[in-house]
KOLFIMAR-315868 format. One record per residue (C-alpha): residue number from 0; chain; z, y, x. Coordinates in nm, 2 decimals, padded with zeros to 4 digits, m for minus. Layout:
   torro   voro        Z        Y        X
     NUM      A        Z        Y        X
...
This chain:
   torro   voro        Z        Y        X
       0      A    00.02    00.03    00.02
       1      A   m00.05    00.34    00.13
       2      A    00.06    00.65    00.03
       3      A   m00.02    01.02    00.07
       4      A    00.21    01.30    00.07
       5      A    00.21    01.63    00.08
       6      A    00.55    01.83    00.18
       7      A    00.58    02.16   m00.03
       8      A    00.81    02.29    00.31
       9      A    00.97    02.18    00.60
      10      A    01.31    02.02    00.55
      11      A    01.55    01.83    00.74
      12      A    01.65    01.43    00.64
      13      A    02.08    01.49    00.56
      14      A    02.06    01.14    00.44
      15      A    01.82    00.80    00.39
      16      A    01.93    00.48    00.20
      17      A    01.69    00.17    00.28
      18      A    01.70   m00.01   m00.07
      19      A    01.54   m00.37   m00.15
      20      A    01.30   m00.20   m00.38
      21      A    01.26    00.17   m00.22
      22      A    01.36    00.41    00.03
      23      A    01.55    00.74   m00.07
      24      A    01.65    00.99    00.13
      25      A    01.82    01.40    00.06
      26      A    01.69    01.63    00.25
      27      A    01.76    02.03    00.30
      28      A    01.51    02.29    00.34
      29      A    01.43    02.45    00.64
      30      A    01.33    02.82    00.66
      31      A    01.04    02.91    00.90
      32      A    01.13    03.16    01.15
      33      A    01.00    03.56    01.13
      34      A    00.74    03.63    01.36
      35      A    00.51    03.93    01.39
      36      A    00.21    03.88    01.17
      37      A   m00.06    04.01    01.41
      38      A    00.02    03.76    01.66
      39      A    00.03    03.49    01.42
      40      A   m00.30    03.61    01.29
      41      A   m00.49    03.62    01.62
      42      A   m00.38    03.28    01.70
      43      A   m00.51    03.10    01.36
      44      A   m00.84    03.29    01.47
      45      A   m00.87    03.13    01.80
      46      A   m00.72    02.80    01.67
      47      A   m01.00    02.76    01.43
      48      A   m01.27    02.86    01.65
      49      A   m01.10    02.57    01.90
      50      A   m01.13    02.38    01.61
      51      A   m01.45    02.38    01.54
      52      A   m01.54    02.33    01.92
      53      A   m01.34    02.01    01.91
      54      A   m01.53    01.92    01.59
      55      A   m01.88    01.95    01.73
      56      A   m01.75    01.68    02.05
      57      A   m01.61    01.47    01.79
      58      A   m01.81    01.31    01.58
      59      A   m01.53    01.13    01.42
      60      A   m01.44    01.45    01.14
      61      A   m01.66    01.55    00.94
      62      A   m01.78    01.96    00.96
      63      A   m01.69    01.98    00.58
      64      A   m01.29    01.99    00.76
      65      A   m01.35    02.28    00.97
      66      A   m01.54    02.48    00.71
      67      A   m01.23    02.37    00.49
      68      A   m00.97    02.47    00.75
      69      A   m01.14    02.83    00.81
      70      A   m01.04    02.93    00.43
      71      A   m00.71    02.83    00.48
      72      A   m00.48    03.15    00.47
      73      A   m00.16    03.04    00.53
      74      A   m00.09    02.97    00.87
      75      A    00.14    02.72    00.86
      76      A   m00.07    02.49    00.64
      77      A   m00.35    02.59    00.88
      78      A   m00.17    02.44    01.20
      79      A   m00.07    02.11    01.03
      80      A   m00.43    02.05    00.87
      81      A   m00.58    02.09    01.24
      82      A   m00.30    01.90    01.40
      83      A   m00.37    01.58    01.16
      84      A   m00.67    01.58    01.27
      85      A   m00.65    01.59    01.64
      86      A   m00.73    01.27    01.85
      87      A   m00.35    01.28    02.00
      88      A    00.00    01.00    01.93
      89      A    00.16    00.99    01.63
      90      A    00.47    01.10    01.82
      91      A    00.30    01.40    01.96
      92      A    00.13    01.45    01.61
      93      A    00.50    01.44    01.48
      94      A    00.68    01.68    01.75
      95      A    00.43    01.94    01.65
      96      A    00.45    01.90    01.29
      97      A    00.86    01.89    01.34
      98      A    00.80    02.29    01.51
      99      A    00.95    02.56    01.25
     100      A    00.75    02.81    01.39
     101      A    00.44    02.87    01.34
     102      A    00.35    03.05    01.60
     103      A    00.44    02.75    01.85
     104      A    00.25    02.46    01.61
     105      A   m00.12    02.69    01.66
     106      A   m00.02    02.78    02.05
């Protein structure tokens, strides 16, 4: 069974229970730190450009993904979308996704 989950915000798991029929977790929402909008905007443009070049070299990613990524105006979501398409190991992706700072994720 495959399940696709999209989070509404970043959160920290405070308890986890592995039951026979299902898993249960309790979490608290984490706030992203305030960051300079101008700098984040510039980083986002750079990320989209770099991602376009990456997709041209990586034939496993559909060019439509770049079009969709370039339309994302939520910089946090942009960083996460690009990270999900990178050919890196899962622990590296997890580390990127666990980073609260949008600036750090875009870098």
